[in-house]
N, C-alpha and C positions, 0 to 999 in steps of 0.2 A: 019204147024199150031203149036204154042208154047202151052205149058201146062197151061200157064196163060190164053190165050184165050179160050182153052177147059174148064178151071175152071170157067171162068166168064159166059160162055154159061150155064153150069149146075146150076150155082147160079142164073142166070137170069131166066131160066124156073122154078126154084123152088119158086122165089119171085112172078113170074107171077102167078103160081098156088095158092099161099098163098093168094094173092091178090083177085084172083077169088073166093076162098073158104070163105075169109071174106066178100066179097061183097055178095055172095050168102046166107049167114047165115041170118036167120029171126032177130037175134040180134047181129050184128057185134061187138058191144062193149063188150058183154058178152064172146064171142069167144076169143077176145084178152085178156080180163082180166083173163079168166079162164086159158089160156094155156101159158102165157108169163112166169111165174116163173118155171114150170117144164121144159119148153124148154130152158130157160136161165141156169138152173142147169145142164141139160143134156149136153148142149153146152160146159160149163166149163169142165165137165168130159171128153167129147170127144176131146177137145182141148189137155188137158193134156195127155189123152192116146195116141193120135195121135203123139204128140211130142216125147213121151218116146219110143213107139214101132217103129215108123219110124226112129228114130235114131238108135235104136238097130239093126233093119233089114238092114238099110244102112250100118252100121259099120261091120255088120257081112258078108256084100257082098251079101246079098240075092236079092238086087235090086241096080240098078244104072241108072243114068240119063244122057242123052247126054247134055252136058253144054249148046249147042246153042239153046236148047228148054226151058231153065230155065231163070227166070227173074233175078237170082243172089241173091235175098233175101232168107235167110234160118234161121231156128231156129236149132241150132247145125248144124247137116248134113241134116236135113230134109228141102226140099225146101217149101217155104210158099205156093206153088200151092197145095201141098199135103192136106192142112187144108181145102180147099175148098169143097171137097167131103163129108167129115163128116158133114160140116155145111150145104151143100145143102140137104143131106139126113135128117138132123135135121129140116129143113124148109119144106121140101117136104112131110114127114110123116104126120104131123098134117094137112097140107093141103089137102092131099089125104083122110085122115080120115074124115074131114069135108065135102069133096065133095062127097065122095062115101060110107062112113061108115054108121053103124048103128046109127040112131038118138036116142039120149038120151032124157029125159024129159027136159033138159036145152036148147036143140036145137031146139025144136018144135015150 
């Protein structure tokens, strides 16, 4: 299995859980309206941090990848597959919050 397929699996599960959370919400439009800006801002920060620190760690020799398992696309030294995990976490956390978290007055 390549890193790309593994990354797509994580992203797919995250998107499915987000769709379930939005669908289960009493007011799905309010959920999307309320959360898209903070999630987008956090996503931008996560992508920048991932790019910087992955490149530093790979350059320092702390991690290495078998070239046969990578797609070949990279941001500096960091393979694009490395960006899927923070993005999946960013999608997954609000989804799980809405599915299992404490309900606020906006979500009732």
